[in-house]
DODRENTI-976065 format. One line per field, with one value per residue (C-alpha): x, y, z. Coordinates in steps of 0.05 Angstrom, whole numbers, m for minus. Example, Ala and Ser with C-alpha at 12.3 -4.5 7.8 and 13.67 -1.06 7.14 Angstrom:
2
X: 246|273
Y: m90|m21
Z: 156|143
***
This chain:
388
X: 8|m59|m74|m135|m122|m159|m108|m153|m154|m112|m132|m176|m147|m129|m63|m32|40|73|28|31|13|44|30|90|97|27|18|m52|m39|15|49|m3|m9|m79|m107|m179|m200|m230|m305|m313|m351|m299|m309|m260|m294|m274|m288|m270|m195|m178|m145|m199|m215|m140|m130|m187|m159|m91|m126|m163|m99|m126|m69|2|28|87|114|91|56|m15|m30|m95|m89|m19|m12|27|m15|22|43|m14|m62|m135|m161|m111|m132|m188|m228|m287|m308|m377|m378|m429|m446|m464|m437|m491|m497|m561|m572|m570|m625|m612|m598|m545|m514|m503|m481|m430|m370|m384|m394|m330|m292|m321|m371|m428|m478|m494|m569|m565|m511|m545|m613|m582|m547|m611|m648|m593|m605|m681|m688|m708|m772|m735|m688|m713|m720|m669|m631|m671|m734|m707|m702|m635|m633|m649|m595|m546|m565|m554|m484|m470|m496|m453|m392|m406|m420|m346|m333|m282|m245|m259|m315|m295|m351|m335|m389|m441|m502|m484|m534|m594|m643|m641|m697|m672|m601|m621|m657|m596|m551|m589|m593|m518|m504|m553|m518|m449|m472|m501|m441|m390|m336|m296|m330|m289|m334|m312|m359|m362|m429|m418|m486|m475|m408|m434|m497|m462|m390|m359|m298|m288|m223|m234|m187|m163|m108|m84|m77|m121|m142|m174|m197|m247|m318|m370|m396|m325|m306|m370|m366|m290|m262|m187|m181|m223|m230|m263|m306|m333|m336|m374|m437|m436|m394|m395|m322|m305|m238|m221|m164|m144|m161|m146|m139|m181|m172|m196|m229|m202|m235|m234|m249|m290|m329|m327|m354|m326|m334|m314|m280|m263|m189|m199|m237|m183|m132|m96|m37|m64|m25|m53|m63|m58|m109|m158|m215|m276|m327|m399|m449|m514|m560|m526|m548|m612|m639|m685|m709|m664|m721|m720|m644|m656|m684|m620|m586|m521|m458|m480|m439|m476|m474|m520|m540|m595|m632|m613|m651|m693|m712|m767|m745|m797|m761|m726|m720|m651|m631|m574|m554|m509|m467|m402|m365|m389|m428|m465|m477|m521|m571|m618|m679|m727|m798|m831|m857|m843|m835|m864|m818|m759|m761|m712|m694|m705|m651|m633|m586|m554|m533|m505|m470|m395|m384|m408|m353|m289|m224|m179|m112|m124|m68|m113|m158|m224|m262|m227|m277|m334|m370|m391|m451|m404|m370|m436|m458|m394
Y: m2409|m2381|m2307|m2266|m2192|m2128|m2082|m2021|m2012|m2044|m1997|m2049|m2113|m2169|m2199|m2261|m2273|m2339|m2347|m2413|m2440|m2499|m2528|m2570|m2622|m2609|m2561|m2530|m2483|m2494|m2431|m2394|m2331|m2303|m2235|m2217|m2156|m2096|m2096|m2169|m2225|m2280|m2350|m2399|m2466|m2534|m2592|m2590|m2587|m2561|m2496|m2446|m2421|m2418|m2375|m2329|m2324|m2303|m2246|m2226|m2228|m2284|m2329|m2309|m2336|m2383|m2353|m2299|m2232|m2206|m2139|m2100|m2051|m2023|m2037|m2097|m2121|m2187|m2168|m2122|m2145|m2156|m2091|m2050|m2083|m2051|m2116|m2143|m2215|m2247|m2316|m2372|m2359|m2285|m2266|m2214|m2184|m2214|m2158|m2103|m2088|m2091|m2016|m2019|m2083|m2047|m1983|m2019|m2009|m1935|m1923|m1961|m1913|m1854|m1831|m1796|m1785|m1855|m1851|m1834|m1885|m1941|m1927|m1927|m1993|m2025|m2002|m2033|m2101|m2089|m2090|m2018|m2039|m2088|m2037|m2043|m2118|m2163|m2215|m2274|m2243|m2248|m2307|m2337|m2301|m2234|m2245|m2259|m2193|m2156|m2187|m2163|m2092|m2089|m2107|m2061|m1999|m1994|m1985|m2040|m2048|m2122|m2163|m2234|m2285|m2351|m2403|m2349|m2388|m2456|m2452|m2436|m2486|m2497|m2449|m2392|m2405|m2396|m2331|m2305|m2322|m2274|m2223|m2223|m2215|m2156|m2123|m2134|m2103|m2043|m2028|m2046|m2071|m2135|m2196|m2259|m2317|m2385|m2443|m2518|m2510|m2513|m2483|m2426|m2408|m2412|m2372|m2313|m2307|m2273|m2317|m2383|m2414|m2489|m2513|m2583|m2606|m2536|m2518|m2482|m2535|m2486|m2414|m2379|m2356|m2407|m2425|m2436|m2481|m2522|m2528|m2534|m2571|m2582|m2637|m2697|m2664|m2602|m2644|m2686|m2633|m2582|m2620|m2689|m2715|m2780|m2798|m2852|m2885|m2881|m2890|m2843|m2876|m2820|m2745|m2715|m2640|m2606|m2670|m2728|m2795|m2842|m2915|m2933|m2997|m3022|m2956|m2889|m2820|m2752|m2700|m2629|m2619|m2550|m2582|m2632|m2615|m2682|m2698|m2735|m2785|m2844|m2902|m2856|m2856|m2800|m2791|m2767|m2727|m2705|m2674|m2712|m2656|m2652|m2723|m2746|m2817|m2855|m2927|m2970|m2979|m2903|m2901|m2888|m2819|m2795|m2741|m2758|m2735|m2745|m2784|m2848|m2901|m2960|m2988|m3011|m2967|m2993|m2942|m2879|m2825|m2773|m2708|m2660|m2615|m2675|m2751|m2778|m2843|m2889|m2929|m2990|m2988|m3019|m2953|m2936|m2979|m2920|m2870|m2813|m2776|m2719|m2710|m2651|m2672|m2642|m2702|m2764|m2829|m2887|m2935|m2905|m2950|m2996|m3054|m3016|m3019|m2947|m2905|m2844|m2788|m2718|m2663|m2677|m2603|m2617|m2669|m2652|m2690|m2699|m2730|m2804|m2809|m2774|m2809|m2817|m2811|m2749|m2699|m2749|m2738|m2801|m2807|m2808|m2743|m2708|m2727|m2704
Z: m222|m245|m251|m271|m280|m295|m328|m325|m250|m196|m139|m106|m134|m85|m106|m76|m98|m82|m22|15|84|120|189|207|153|125|67|70|11|m41|m70|m109|m150|m154|m174|m158|m200|m165|m162|m181|m146|m138|m110|m80|m90|m64|m17|57|69|m1|26|7|77|95|33|54|125|97|59|123|165|209|185|167|101|106|41|m6|m2|1|m32|m28|m84|m80|m6|20|78|89|160|180|234|212|241|199|133|91|93|131|139|142|174|171|245|230|300|313|382|412|462|409|359|285|279|334|306|240|274|318|274|264|339|355|310|348|295|331|274|248|233|159|143|181|149|80|94|121|58|15|48|49|124|138|173|219|250|321|324|359|319|347|317|246|199|182|115|148|200|144|111|177|180|109|125|188|148|89|131|146|71|63|m3|1|33|51|57|91|75|91|68|97|155|111|80|5|m16|28|6|m67|m50|m13|m71|m115|m57|m46|m120|m122|m62|m92|m158|m123|m77|m130|m83|m87|m57|m44|m27|0|m12|m23|m60|m136|m152|m104|m135|m206|m191|m158|m181|m241|m234|m196|m172|m163|m108|m93|m46|m32|m106|m157|m207|m256|m255|m300|m312|m287|m356|m382|m324|m334|m410|m416|m355|m359|m307|m285|m216|m246|m294|m236|m181|m222|m237|m268|m326|m364|m375|m427|m436|m510|m558|m614|m681|m731|m732|m788|m798|m734|m708|m668|m683|m623|m612|m551|m535|m607|m635|m656|m626|m654|m610|m634|m628|m597|m539|m520|m466|m472|m517|m579|m621|m659|m611|m550|m494|m480|m431|m470|m430|m442|m394|m381|m404|m472|m490|m525|m514|m562|m564|m608|m659|m672|m685|m759|m742|m710|m753|m788|m753|m681|m632|m614|m560|m551|m483|m436|m387|m318|m276|m283|m233|m243|m209|m236|m285|m316|m316|m300|m334|m318|m379|m380|m443|m470|m461|m391|m341|m309|m365|m339|m382|m361|m405|m395|m382|m443|m482|m441|m480|m441|m477|m440|m379|m344|m389|m454|m507|m527|m568|m536|m584|m579|m618|m622|m606|m535|m524|m487|m480|m418|m403|m391|m339|m288|m238|m274|m208|m181|m154|m149|m83|m46|0|59|37|27|96|129
***
């Protein structure tokens, strides 16, 4: 059970207590405790079928929990229909009314509640999403990103305590999606209400959210601030799903003060004890992890210039890819057949080419340790999964 709380104000918190969802013999969401603090931007992140959308739908009232309760602030809404909950949902499809102009799409919720004077509220909301000049256009005359902002404005004008976003940027191309990530974060900061965002896109979650719950198989694997999840993964799934990790099978050699000295591929690596979530006893197994961008690579003839105290691995460059901002190397080494290294393209060394013998080195403080009983490939997306 994982909980994040804000003790100062629970008026708009979203609290799930022991919430689960089963369909016959299939468990979509295992019992889970989760508190989303009022006014935060919270992301539920995971691959298809992990339970994130089912969790969101239980908050919205579109699915009934099999067990547990859903509270919005101090109100138990577990058995309330969606229209009686102080939430609004924005879907990937936007669901705008094609026959109404943008002004009337945004005004729809107010008019439905019998509010006659809507002009001021609608204009303010259109200004918030920077669409004031588009008020009299029809949805088909707007770009995908503009339609998305109309959907957000239409949801926010009802002053919900919580805005639920279900893969809202999935239909946009990459450049527009990145623009909308910043736009949604700006809107959330300005209105100050709780946003709960479901996505399978790691970059999207880490760009926008204050806190991220990484879900896998109907459970929360780890929850925390994006930087903490990335720098300090607690499971192989989180290490592989959030970006790329090099994971090395190693054995504990000695424990020296706050450091753990490990044997791997005939060499030794140092791991700070505070960055190891695995049990450590001499002779025990540990998975050692390091992110590709934390590593430096030099030709083997320059190894004497590497500062003392760095972790080192020797190997042969098997492949390299120039991707503009960086060059990505794949290095074949005794500790790992496909060791990945990302090097910024500042001063490119022409000697670093496939076939070159190299030494990889990094600060031991950037190393993390995981329980070796886990699947080393958990969370690694295959080409087939990405295409699905």
